[in-house]
N, C-alpha and C positions, 0 to 999 in steps of 0.2 A: 589517310589512314595514321598518319604520325599523331594528328589532332585529335583520333577516336580514339587512340590508345592512351595517350596521355590524360583525356577526361575519365576515359574510365579509370585511370590511376586513381585520380584525385579522388572519383566517387569513391571506389573502394577504401580510398584510405578516411575518408569522412566516416564512413558508413562502421567501419571497423573501430572508429573513435568513439563515433555512439555507442557501440555495440559492448564497449569497453566502459563507457557511462553510464548507461542503463545495468550493465552485469548481466548474469544467466537468466535471474531470475527480475522480472522488472515489475518491481513494488508500487510505484509510483505510475500515475499517465504522465504522458507528456503531450495532454492540450488542457486546458482548462474546463472545467465541469460544465455540459449543458442537457439544455431541457429537452433532450432528442425529439419531444412531442411537436415541439413549434415547426417540424418540418415536416409534418404528417397532418395536410388540412382536409383530407378526403374523409377521415374515421373520426366523427364525433358523437355517434349513436350509443345506445347501451353496448354494443360488442366493446371488446376490450383491444386496446391498439396494441401491437404485436410488434416488439422491436430487439430485433440481434446484437448484441455488444461483442464484438471481438477483440479480444488482447487488450482490451480497457486497462487492466492490470490492477485496477479497484474501484470502488462502487459509486464515485464522483455522479457520474451520469443516472445513476440510479434514485440517488438523494434528490438531484434535480426534479427528475420525474415524479418521484413521489409526493413533491410538494406543487403540480402541476392542476391537480386537483381531476384527472382525465383515469379513466381506467387502462391499465396499462399491462402488461407481461412481458417482462425483458427476461432474455434468454442470453447469459452469457455465456461463454468460450472463451477460456484461457490454455495457456501454453502449459502450466506446472500447477500441479494439485496444490503445492501450496497458496497458491492464492486465494482457489476455493474456500479455506482455512482460514483467511486472512477474511476473505467475505463473509462467512461467518461468524467470524468474531468481531468485527464491526456492528453488525447487525444487532448482534448481543447485546453492544454496551449501546448503541442509538435507539433500542427498542425496549431498552431498561424500563420497567414502572414509575412513573414521578414520586411514587410515595418510598421506591428503594435509592431511587438514584435524582436527585434535582441536576437542573439542568446546567451549573457551574460544574459540579464534580463530574459529571458527563461529558462536557465540552472537554475538558483537562485532562480525562482518561483517554479520550479517543485520537485527541492530538499529540497527546504521547504516544499511545501506540504505533500512531500513523506515522510520524515523525522522526522519532528519538531512538535509535540504537540500543540506547543506555536508558532505560524506564525507570519509573520511581517504584519506589517500596509497594506504594500502594496501586499501581498499574501490575507489578509483577503479582502479585497477591490476587486481584479480582482474575489475571490467568489463570494460575495455579489452580484457584478454587473453581473454575468452571469449565476446567477441563474433561472432568468425566461427564458434564453436561453437552459437550463439544461431539464428543466419542459417540454418546445416545444418540444425538441429533442424525449421525451417518450411519448411525444400523440401525436407532428402531423410527419408521418412519411415521410412526402415531404419535412415539413422542415428540418429535421432530412437528407435528402437524399440534400438540398442544404448546410448547414453547416456544415457537416460531411459525406460526400458521403459514406466514407471508413467502417462506421456501418452499422450493420443490428441487429434492435433489434424487426424484425417479430414475432419473435418465441416467446415473453414474454406477458404473458398474460395480460388481462384487470386491472386484480386482482393484479397482480406484478407493472404494471405502476403505479397504483394509490400510493402503498408503497411505489414507488421510487419518484413518488410526492414530496409523504409527506418527506420522507427524504431528498429531496433537499430544502422544505419548513424550514426544520429544520435547514438546513446550516446556508440560510440568516437572520433568527431570530435576530433580533439586542435587543429586548427587555430584560429589566432586569432580567424576571421572565425564558424566556428559557435559559439564561446564567447559575439562578442559578439551573436550573433543569440539567447541565451538566458542572460542575465544574472540567474542567480537569486536575490541579494540582493536587486538593485533590485525584480524584481517581487513578490517577500517583502515588502519595506516596504511595497510598493502595494498590497497587502491588508491588511497591519495600518492602514495610512492609511485604507484603505475602510471598515473595521472601524470606529475610533474615531472618525474622521470629526473633528469639532473638536478633542477630546479627545488628538489624536495626541502633544501637548508632554507629556501628563504618562501617557503610556503604563507607562511601570516603575510610579507609582504606583498605577494604574489597575490592573495586574494582579495585585500585593503585596496591594491592597485584595480583590480575585476569589476568590487562594487563601485569605486570611485569614477569608473570609464565606462561602466554599462548599467548598473544597476540601482545608483544614488536616486536619481529622477523618476526611476518609474516605480521604487522600492521605498515610498517617506517614512514607512514606519520601522525599518529595521535599519541598520547601523551597521558600521563597518567591523564593529568585534561581535557581533550576532552574526554576520555571513562568516567570519574566519571562524567562529566555534563553530556553526555547521559542518564546513567543510574539513574542520581539523577533528571535531568529534564525534559529528553525525548527531547533533541536537538543534534541533528546529525548533525547540518550544524550550520554557525555561521552565526548570524543575522544581517547579514549588512542592514543599513537603507535603 
């Protein structure tokens, strides 16, 4: 009984630590992207392969399957409506026509919005200019069919659509009151403080040690400075103008 209790306590502590790291909304997945069609060998006919993704948090698996060449219908179920809004944003970026956005610009925009809290002015401008289109996508199925025919939002309830419209409006808010309601720098610093606790003042040295001990051999493209910048400022990619 004692062993069982201790094991449960350890498991609970690990679970709480994982939840603290992921946050209330899991913006990123916890596994590498995978082409899930490779696990389905039986369906190679004309009928589309139907796959359900539960709590994937982003579209990484969908992107892999889009490159597989197989007909696939992917059903996505997330825990928060903010994630559906984010999916729409990323599909809108990645499926921009080549005559409107080149591959380099598209890649930088996607990585900036996907990995950084402090986005470039160009990325912010794209999101702001797209808000009205995003709102029409969730409120007008005919418009969605025209601009992003690969998406189907018919399973959403009207209440959920209204909530997503509010999320998009919040993204596009430019008034000072809205900015004060979401001070991202202060929120991220709070996450770092909660994670490091009494070690906060030595954060830069701690992240440098973590990188040297755990990631240096597995992440040859990174250096300790970039790793520390990600932890301290939540910048996963360089902020090119």
